[in-house]
C-alpha positions as CSV (number, residue, x, y, z in Angstrom):
1,M,2.6,-29.0,-41.7
2,P,6.0,-30.7,-41.0
3,V,7.6,-28.2,-43.4
4,M,6.1,-25.2,-41.4
5,V,7.2,-26.8,-38.2
6,T,10.7,-27.1,-39.3
7,L,10.8,-23.5,-40.7
8,H,9.4,-22.3,-37.6
9,G,11.9,-24.2,-35.5
10,Y,14.7,-22.8,-37.8
11,V,13.7,-19.2,-37.7
12,L,13.0,-19.4,-33.9
13,R,16.5,-20.9,-33.2
14,E,18.2,-18.4,-35.0
15,L,16.0,-15.6,-33.5
16,L,16.7,-17.0,-29.9
17,K,20.5,-17.4,-30.6
18,T,20.8,-13.7,-31.5
19,F,18.5,-12.4,-28.8
20,G,20.3,-14.5,-26.0
21,L,23.6,-13.2,-27.1
22,T,22.5,-9.6,-27.4
23,L,20.7,-9.6,-24.0
24,A,23.6,-11.1,-22.3
25,A,25.9,-8.2,-23.7
26,L,23.4,-5.6,-22.8
27,T,22.9,-7.0,-19.3
28,V,26.6,-7.0,-18.6
29,L,27.0,-3.7,-20.2
30,I,24.0,-1.9,-18.0
31,T,25.1,-3.9,-15.0
32,M,28.8,-3.0,-15.0
33,G,28.5,0.4,-16.8
34,G,25.4,1.7,-14.8
35,G,24.4,-0.1,-11.7
36,L,27.8,-1.3,-10.2
37,Y,29.4,1.9,-11.2
38,N,27.1,4.0,-8.9
39,V,27.3,1.3,-6.3
40,I,31.4,1.4,-6.3
41,S,31.3,5.1,-6.4
42,L,29.8,5.2,-2.9
43,E,32.6,5.3,-0.4
44,G,32.4,2.6,2.1
45,V,31.3,-0.1,-0.2
46,S,33.4,-3.3,0.1
47,A,34.1,-5.9,-2.4
48,A,31.6,-8.2,-0.5
49,D,28.9,-5.4,-1.0
50,V,29.6,-5.5,-4.5
51,V,29.3,-9.3,-5.0
52,R,26.0,-9.1,-2.9
53,F,24.7,-6.3,-5.2
54,V,25.3,-8.0,-8.4
55,P,22.6,-10.7,-8.2
56,L,20.0,-7.9,-7.5
57,L,21.2,-5.4,-10.3
58,A,21.5,-8.1,-13.1
59,P,17.7,-9.0,-13.3
60,I,16.9,-5.3,-13.3
61,A,19.4,-4.8,-16.1
62,A,18.2,-7.8,-18.1
63,T,14.5,-6.5,-17.9
64,L,15.5,-3.1,-19.2
65,A,17.7,-4.6,-21.8
66,M,15.3,-7.3,-23.2
67,P,13.0,-5.1,-25.4
68,I,16.0,-3.6,-27.1
69,A,17.8,-7.0,-27.4
70,A,14.6,-8.6,-28.9
71,L,14.1,-5.9,-31.6
72,F,17.8,-6.2,-32.4
73,A,17.5,-9.9,-32.9
74,A,14.4,-9.7,-35.0
75,T,15.7,-7.1,-37.2
76,M,18.9,-8.9,-37.7
77,T,17.5,-12.4,-38.0
78,Y,14.9,-11.7,-40.6
79,G,17.2,-9.2,-42.5
80,R,19.7,-12.1,-42.9
81,L,17.0,-14.4,-44.2
82,A,15.9,-11.9,-46.7
83,A,19.7,-11.1,-47.7
84,D,20.3,-14.9,-48.1
85,N,17.2,-15.3,-50.4
86,E,15.7,-17.9,-47.9
87,L,12.4,-16.0,-47.9
88,T,12.5,-15.8,-51.6
89,A,13.0,-19.7,-51.6
90,C,10.0,-20.0,-49.2
91,R,7.8,-18.0,-51.4
92,A,8.8,-20.1,-54.4
93,A,7.7,-23.1,-52.3
94,G,4.3,-21.7,-51.8
95,V,4.9,-20.6,-48.1
96,N,3.1,-17.5,-46.8
97,I,6.0,-15.3,-45.5
98,H,3.5,-13.7,-43.1
99,R,3.5,-17.0,-41.2
100,L,7.1,-17.0,-40.8
101,L,6.5,-13.8,-38.7
102,A,4.8,-16.2,-36.0
103,S,8.3,-16.6,-34.3
104,A,8.7,-12.9,-34.0
105,A,5.3,-12.6,-32.4
106,L,6.1,-15.5,-30.1
107,L,9.4,-13.6,-29.0
108,A,7.2,-10.6,-28.8
109,V,4.8,-12.4,-26.3
110,F,7.5,-13.6,-24.3
111,V,9.0,-10.4,-23.9
112,A,5.9,-8.7,-22.9
113,A,5.0,-11.3,-20.3
114,F,8.5,-11.3,-19.0
115,T,8.7,-7.5,-18.8
116,F,5.0,-7.6,-17.1
117,V,5.9,-10.2,-14.5
118,M,9.4,-8.8,-13.7
119,G,8.2,-5.2,-13.7
120,S,5.2,-5.7,-11.6
121,F,5.8,-8.5,-9.5
122,V,9.4,-9.3,-9.1
123,L,11.7,-6.3,-9.4
124,P,9.9,-4.3,-6.7
125,G,11.0,-7.0,-4.2
126,Y,14.5,-6.4,-5.4
127,A,14.4,-2.7,-4.8
128,E,13.1,-3.5,-1.2
129,Q,16.2,-5.6,-0.9
130,L,18.5,-3.1,-2.3
131,E,16.9,-0.6,0.1
132,R,17.6,-2.9,3.1
133,M,21.2,-3.3,2.2
134,A,21.6,0.1,1.8
135,R,20.2,0.8,5.2
136,S,22.3,-2.1,6.8
137,N,25.3,-0.4,5.3
138,V,24.6,3.5,5.8
139,R,26.8,3.5,9.0
140,D,29.8,2.3,7.1
141,F,29.1,4.6,4.2
142,V,29.0,7.5,6.8
143,A,32.3,6.4,8.5
144,Q,34.1,5.9,5.3
145,Q,33.2,9.4,3.9
146,L,34.2,10.8,7.4
147,R,37.6,8.9,7.3
148,G,38.4,9.4,3.6
149,K,37.2,12.9,2.9
150,G,36.9,14.4,6.6
151,F,33.2,15.4,6.0
152,I,29.8,14.4,5.0
153,H,27.3,16.7,3.3
154,R,23.7,16.4,2.7
155,G,22.1,19.0,0.5
156,K,18.4,20.0,0.3
157,A,16.3,20.2,-2.7
158,G,15.8,24.1,-2.7
159,G,19.3,24.5,-1.8
160,G,21.7,24.7,1.2
161,G,22.2,21.7,3.6
162,V,24.1,20.4,6.5
163,T,27.8,19.3,6.8
164,L,29.4,17.1,9.5
165,T,33.2,17.0,9.9
166,A,35.2,14.7,12.1
167,E,38.8,14.3,13.3
168,D,38.5,11.0,14.1
169,L,35.9,8.3,14.8
170,E,35.2,4.8,16.1
171,I,32.4,2.2,15.9
172,V,30.9,1.7,19.3
173,G,29.9,-1.7,20.2
174,D,26.5,-2.5,21.7
175,P,27.6,-3.9,25.1
176,Q,29.3,-0.4,25.8
177,L,26.1,1.4,24.6
178,R,23.9,-0.8,27.0
179,E,26.1,-0.3,29.9
180,R,25.6,3.5,29.5
181,G,21.7,3.2,29.0
182,F,21.7,3.7,25.3
183,E,18.9,1.8,23.3
184,T,20.4,-1.0,21.1
185,G,19.0,-3.4,18.5
186,P,18.5,-4.0,14.8
187,G,18.3,-0.6,13.0
188,L,20.2,1.4,15.2
189,H,23.8,2.4,14.4
190,Y,26.3,4.5,16.5
191,L,29.5,6.5,15.6
192,L,31.6,7.9,18.3
193,I,33.2,11.0,16.8
194,H,36.2,13.0,17.9
195,G,36.2,16.8,17.2
196,P,33.0,16.9,15.3
197,T,31.8,20.1,13.7
198,F,28.3,21.0,12.3
199,L,27.5,23.5,9.8
200,Q,24.2,24.4,8.5
201,T,23.5,26.7,5.4
202,D,20.6,28.3,4.0
203,E,19.1,28.3,0.5
204,Q,21.4,31.0,-0.6
205,G,24.6,29.1,0.7
206,Q,25.0,31.7,3.8
207,L,26.1,29.9,7.0
208,E,23.2,29.6,9.5
209,R,24.6,27.7,12.2
210,F,28.1,26.4,13.4
211,A,28.7,24.1,16.2
212,A,32.1,22.5,17.3
213,A,32.6,20.1,20.3
214,R,35.2,17.7,21.9
215,L,33.0,14.6,21.3
216,G,30.0,13.6,19.3
217,L,27.9,10.4,19.3
218,C,26.0,9.9,15.9
219,V,22.9,8.0,16.1
220,I,21.4,6.5,12.8
221,D,17.9,5.1,13.1
222,T,17.4,3.1,10.0
223,R,14.1,1.7,11.4
224,K,12.0,4.9,10.2
225,I,11.4,6.1,6.5
226,P,13.1,8.2,5.9
227,M,16.1,7.2,7.9
228,E,17.1,9.7,10.8
229,G,20.4,10.9,12.0
230,T,21.0,12.7,15.3
231,L,24.1,14.2,16.7
232,Y,24.6,14.3,20.4
233,V,27.6,16.6,21.3
234,R,29.6,17.5,24.5
235,D,31.9,20.0,25.4
236,G,31.8,22.6,22.9
237,R,30.3,25.8,21.3
238,D,27.3,26.5,19.4
239,F,27.0,29.6,17.1
240,V,23.6,30.7,15.7
241,I,24.7,33.3,13.2
242,G,23.5,36.7,13.8
243,R,21.9,35.6,17.1
244,H,24.1,34.1,19.8
245,A,27.0,31.8,20.6
246,V,26.7,29.7,23.9
247,L,28.9,27.2,25.5
248,I,27.6,23.7,25.6
249,K,27.8,21.0,27.9
250,Q,25.7,18.5,26.2
251,Q,23.4,19.1,23.2
252,Q,21.2,17.2,20.6
253,I,21.4,18.1,17.0
254,G,18.5,16.9,14.8
255,P,17.1,14.6,14.1
256,L,17.7,15.2,10.3
257,A,16.1,13.1,7.7
258,I,18.4,10.8,5.4
259,P,16.3,10.1,2.3
260,L,16.5,6.8,0.6
261,P,13.5,6.7,-1.5
262,F,13.6,3.3,-3.2
263,T,10.2,1.9,-2.1
264,Q,8.7,5.5,-1.9
265,R,8.7,5.6,-5.7
266,L,5.6,4.5,-7.7
267,S,7.9,3.3,-10.5
268,V,9.4,0.5,-8.3
269,A,6.1,-0.5,-6.5
270,F,4.3,-3.7,-6.9
271,L,1.5,-3.4,-9.5
272,S,-1.0,-4.9,-7.0
273,D,0.0,-2.2,-4.5
274,L,-0.7,0.6,-7.0
275,I,-4.2,-0.9,-7.7
276,R,-4.7,-1.2,-4.1
277,W,-3.5,2.3,-3.1
278,R,-6.2,3.7,-5.4
279,T,-8.9,2.2,-3.2
280,V,-7.1,2.8,0.1
281,L,-5.4,6.1,-0.4
282,W,-4.3,6.4,3.3
283,E,-1.8,3.6,2.7
284,A,-0.2,5.1,-0.4
285,P,3.5,6.5,0.0
286,R,3.9,9.8,1.6
287,L,0.0,10.0,2.2
288,A,0.2,7.5,5.0
289,D,2.5,9.6,7.4
290,D,0.3,12.5,6.5
291,V,-2.8,10.6,7.6
292,R,-1.2,9.4,10.7
293,L,-0.1,12.8,11.7
294,F,-3.6,14.1,11.1
295,R,-5.2,11.6,13.2
296,I,-2.9,12.1,16.1
297,E,-3.7,15.8,15.8
298,L,-7.3,14.9,15.6
299,T,-7.0,12.8,18.9
300,R,-5.3,15.7,20.5
301,Q,-7.8,18.3,19.7
302,L,-10.6,16.0,20.8
303,F,-8.8,15.5,24.1
304,G,-8.5,19.4,24.3
305,A,-12.1,19.8,23.5
306,M,-13.3,17.4,26.1
307,L,-10.9,18.9,28.9
308,T,-12.1,22.5,27.8
309,Q,-15.7,21.8,27.9
310,A,-15.6,20.0,31.3
311,L,-13.4,22.5,33.0
312,G,-15.3,25.5,31.6
313,A,-18.4,24.0,33.1
314,G,-16.7,23.7,36.7
315,Q,-16.5,19.9,36.4
316,A,-13.5,17.9,37.5
317,V,-11.7,15.8,34.8
318,T,-10.5,12.2,35.9
319,L,-7.4,11.1,33.9
320,T,-5.3,8.2,34.5
321,D,-1.6,7.2,33.6
322,E,0.0,4.0,32.3
323,A,0.5,2.6,35.8
324,G,-3.2,2.9,36.4
325,Q,-2.7,6.1,39.0
326,V,-5.6,8.5,38.9
327,Y,-5.4,12.4,38.5
328,E,-8.5,14.5,39.3
329,L,-8.1,17.9,37.3
330,R,-9.8,21.0,38.0
331,A,-9.3,24.6,36.6
332,A,-11.1,28.1,36.5
333,S,-10.2,28.2,32.9
334,A,-8.6,26.7,30.1
335,G,-7.2,27.7,26.7
336,P,-5.4,26.0,23.6
337,T,-1.7,26.0,22.8
338,R,0.4,24.4,20.3
339,K,1.0,21.2,22.3
340,G,-2.2,20.9,24.3
341,L,-4.0,23.2,26.9
342,E,-3.0,26.0,29.2
343,L,-5.0,26.0,32.5
344,A,-5.3,28.8,35.0
345,D,-5.8,28.6,38.9
346,G,-5.4,24.6,38.5
347,E,-5.5,21.9,41.0
348,V,-4.5,18.2,40.6
349,A,-5.5,15.5,43.1
350,V,-3.5,12.2,42.7
351,R,-5.1,8.9,43.9
352,R,-4.3,5.2,43.7
353,A,-6.4,3.1,41.4
354,S,-8.0,1.9,44.8
355,G,-9.2,5.4,45.5
356,E,-6.6,6.2,48.2
357,R,-5.5,9.8,48.2
358,L,-1.9,10.4,47.7
359,R,-1.2,14.1,47.2
360,R,-2.7,17.3,45.7
361,Y,-1.1,20.1,43.7
362,V,-2.2,23.8,43.3
363,A,-0.6,26.1,40.7
364,K,-1.7,29.3,39.1
365,R,-0.6,27.9,35.7
366,V,-1.0,24.2,34.5
367,E,-0.1,22.8,31.3
368,V,-1.5,19.7,29.5
369,N,0.5,18.6,26.8
370,M,0.3,15.5,24.6
371,A,3.0,14.1,22.5
372,P,3.0,11.1,20.0
373,L,5.0,7.8,20.8
374,P,6.6,5.9,17.9
375,N,3.6,3.5,17.7
376,G,1.3,6.5,17.0
377,E,-0.3,6.7,20.5
378,L,-0.5,9.8,22.5
379,L,1.1,10.2,25.6
380,G,0.3,13.2,27.9
381,E,1.9,15.4,30.7
382,I,0.4,17.5,33.4
383,R,2.9,20.3,34.1
384,L,2.5,22.6,37.0
385,V,4.6,25.6,36.4
386,R,5.8,28.3,38.8
387,T,4.6,32.0,37.7
388,G,6.4,34.9,39.0
389,A,6.8,34.5,43.0
390,Q,3.8,32.0,43.1
391,D,5.2,28.5,43.6
392,V,3.6,25.1,43.0
393,L,2.1,23.9,46.2
394,E,2.2,20.2,46.9
395,Y,0.1,18.8,49.6
396,Q,1.1,15.3,50.8
397,V,-1.7,13.0,52.3
398,H,-0.9,10.9,55.4
399,A,-3.7,9.1,57.2
400,G,-6.3,10.6,55.1
401,R,-5.2,14.3,56.1
402,E,-3.3,16.9,54.1
403,R,0.1,18.1,55.6
404,E,1.5,21.6,55.3
405,P,2.1,22.2,51.6
406,R,5.6,22.2,50.2
407,R,6.7,24.8,47.7
408,Q,7.9,23.4,44.3
409,P,9.2,25.5,41.2
410,T,7.8,23.0,38.6
411,V,6.2,19.4,39.0
412,S,5.6,17.2,36.0
413,L,3.2,14.2,36.0
414,D,4.1,12.1,33.1
415,G,2.5,8.9,31.4
416,I,-1.2,10.5,31.1
417,V,-3.3,8.3,28.6
418,V,-5.9,9.6,26.5
419,P,-9.5,8.6,27.9
420,E,-11.2,5.9,26.2
421,D,-14.1,7.7,25.1
422,V,-12.0,10.1,23.2
423,R,-10.0,7.4,21.7
424,A,-13.2,5.9,20.5
425,R,-14.3,9.2,19.0
426,A,-11.1,9.5,17.2
427,A,-11.1,6.0,15.8
428,A,-14.7,6.4,14.6
429,F,-13.5,9.0,12.3
430,T,-11.6,6.5,10.1
431,P,-8.9,7.3,7.6
432,A,-11.4,6.7,4.9
433,A,-13.5,9.5,6.4
434,V,-10.5,11.9,6.0
435,F,-10.6,11.7,2.3
436,D,-14.6,11.6,2.2
437,P,-16.0,15.4,2.0
438,R,-19.4,14.0,2.8
439,V,-18.2,13.0,6.3
440,P,-18.0,16.2,8.7
441,L,-15.2,16.6,11.1
442,P,-16.3,15.9,14.9
443,P,-17.1,18.9,17.0
444,G,-14.5,20.7,18.6
445,V,-11.8,19.8,16.0
446,E,-10.2,22.8,13.9
447,L,-8.4,20.9,11.1
448,G,-10.4,22.0,8.1
449,D,-7.6,23.5,6.3
450,Q,-5.3,20.5,6.9
451,R,-8.3,18.1,5.7
452,I,-8.7,19.9,2.6
453,G,-4.9,19.9,1.9
454,L,-5.0,16.1,2.3
455,Q,-7.8,15.6,0.2
456,K,-6.1,17.7,-2.7
457,A,-3.0,15.4,-2.0
458,G,-5.3,12.4,-2.4
459,T,-6.7,13.3,-5.7
460,R,-3.1,14.0,-6.9
461,M,-2.1,10.8,-5.7
462,I,-5.0,9.0,-7.6
463,R,-3.8,10.9,-10.9
464,K,-0.2,9.6,-10.2
465,L,-1.4,6.1,-9.5
466,T,-3.6,6.1,-12.8
467,G,-0.7,7.3,-14.7
468,A,1.9,4.7,-13.2
469,I,-0.7,1.9,-13.8
470,H,-1.3,2.8,-17.6
471,F,2.4,3.3,-18.0
472,R,3.3,-0.1,-16.6
473,L,0.8,-1.8,-18.8
474,G,1.6,0.4,-21.8
475,I,5.5,-0.6,-21.4
476,T,4.5,-4.2,-21.5
477,A,2.1,-3.9,-24.6
478,S,4.6,-1.8,-26.5
479,A,6.8,-5.0,-27.0
480,L,3.9,-6.7,-29.0
481,V,4.1,-4.0,-31.7
482,T,7.7,-2.8,-31.9
483,I,9.4,-6.3,-32.3
484,I,7.3,-7.4,-35.2
485,M,7.8,-4.0,-36.8
486,G,11.7,-4.5,-36.4
487,A,11.3,-8.1,-38.1
488,A,9.3,-6.3,-41.1
489,L,11.9,-3.7,-41.3
490,G,14.7,-6.3,-41.4
491,I,12.9,-7.9,-44.4
492,L,12.4,-4.7,-46.2
493,F,16.0,-3.7,-46.0
494,R,16.9,-7.3,-47.1
495,G,19.9,-7.4,-44.8
496,A,22.1,-5.2,-47.0
497,R,21.7,-2.4,-44.5
498,A,20.9,-4.2,-41.3
499,L,22.2,-1.6,-38.9
500,A,20.2,1.0,-40.7
501,A,17.2,-1.4,-40.4
502,F,17.9,-1.7,-36.7
503,A,18.4,2.1,-36.0
504,L,15.1,2.7,-38.2
505,S,13.3,0.4,-35.9
506,L,14.4,2.1,-32.8
507,V,12.2,5.2,-34.0
508,P,8.9,3.5,-33.4
509,L,10.3,2.1,-30.2
510,F,11.5,5.6,-28.7
511,S,8.2,7.2,-30.4
512,V,5.9,4.6,-28.4
513,T,8.0,5.2,-25.3
514,M,7.9,9.0,-25.5
515,L,4.0,8.7,-25.9
516,L,4.0,6.5,-22.8
517,V,5.8,9.1,-20.9
518,L,3.7,11.8,-22.1
519,G,0.6,10.0,-21.4
520,R,1.7,9.5,-17.8
521,Q,2.5,13.1,-17.5
522,L,-0.7,14.2,-18.8
523,A,-2.5,11.5,-16.4
524,E,-0.7,13.3,-13.6
525,G,-2.0,16.8,-14.4
526,E,-4.8,18.4,-13.0
527,L,-6.6,19.5,-16.0
528,T,-5.2,16.9,-18.6
529,H,-5.7,13.7,-16.5
530,P,-8.6,12.4,-18.8
531,A,-6.3,12.7,-21.8
532,G,-3.6,10.6,-20.2
533,P,-5.0,7.1,-20.8
534,V,-6.2,8.0,-24.4
535,V,-2.6,9.2,-25.3
536,T,-1.1,6.0,-23.8
537,W,-3.3,3.5,-25.6
538,G,-3.9,5.6,-28.8
539,G,-0.3,5.8,-29.3
540,L,-0.1,2.1,-28.9
541,A,-3.0,1.6,-31.4
542,A,-1.4,3.9,-34.1
543,A,1.9,1.9,-33.9
544,G,-0.1,-1.3,-34.3
545,V,-1.9,0.1,-37.3
546,A,1.5,1.2,-38.8
547,N,2.7,-2.1,-38.0
548,A,0.0,-4.0,-39.7
549,V,0.3,-1.5,-42.8
550,M,4.0,-2.1,-42.8
551,V,3.5,-6.0,-42.8
552,G,0.6,-6.3,-45.0
553,L,1.8,-3.9,-47.9
554,G,5.6,-3.8,-47.4
555,V,6.3,-7.6,-47.0
556,R,5.2,-9.5,-49.9
557,R,3.4,-12.8,-49.0
């Protein structure tokens, strides 16, 4: 027993020495040649930013390099032991050579455990930190590109895109912005651009829109996913190709999405999140926003159905605003529009919460529109519109009596909240019910096609999550078979052709990796998803059998 402990300690020490040096070299190579090169290639990255990126990139590079470093260490160490006839001496002393592979097995278990823990529970947090760092520096990236290149371009997946140019720019401080009434705070960044031009092209690269102005304020909102950029221009011209050209005093362009999809990718998500999203689909990336918009539209249609039913029956509808003011709405008829309802021959009586009458409006056409707030709540507007020569009539109430009407072109009554009973009905249709075909839509809601689309997207997401989970676990398990196979190949080649042995040992590693990728792709397919896990674990089992045959028959005891 002491002899075996000494032998295991000796082999393990040599194994770890080679493994450590190889891992360090590969980590530096991947970090400097891959991660940092991509970071430095971004204009606007300072030396301080590079220093902050290194601690996040190095663990990612080490995790990627560790299986190859362990495979190289196992091949070289056991190959040298065979070349120096140390294994022959052990056989002569009656030592079972297969027992010396325990050190390689121990290294394989360590690599598998490290890869599993880092890839599933640690590195996703680093990805989130990288995203936060990128978000906090996005204004500097934009400013540096506009200063250095004179333009910044954002392309689209299908072709085309938008380009922004600038003659000069300056960063505006928060005090100046607050003085002028702009919102400030974490996640909001501003750039004052002199002489901006905005170009938009279609998928064929043809110019669709061109705008040029004297001044522009670029607002980058990093609080949203994806980030959004909006340009406010003053004193310029706006050309829509083939349609019109207009002088603009002030105009908003955007918002335009600025994709930064680190945490939106399943490959960099926490394993616990992948497992949880399979159960709560409405929290999965990309689906969460679609479900939120679906439920907002559901609430809007329930509100419209309630108004249509009540007004169609000749009843008055009582609404309130955020301040508690009461609006009593009547109309001869109501019809749906894209944003809400359009009423004919409408009348709106305004009262205080105490019941005191304030004024009354009469109009031939009344619009009731609902728009979502950033927090997902719906807020409405009652808009009384002049039609032809028919103005909006406003009756002020004084001492309980209405005065002579005043004529108004358009009147907007903002801040209307959704009634509590409508919100309760919308809340009863939970996100889980969206994906459950057994739960019918509430009466008056015409969202059947959108719901079917969401359910199909949910099914696709389940397949993607299944493929990602099996791929993540398969990558971990692959180290258990490939590293021991590398040690066996090193013994068979007896160190004379160590590099050839290492190159040959890469074949099963890459073969297993390709099978894992194929298994994930099959799991994501609509018709092939049952075969995905079979290919993933079947490939690993085949590699394990080949490993056992090679060790049992190729390596003499």
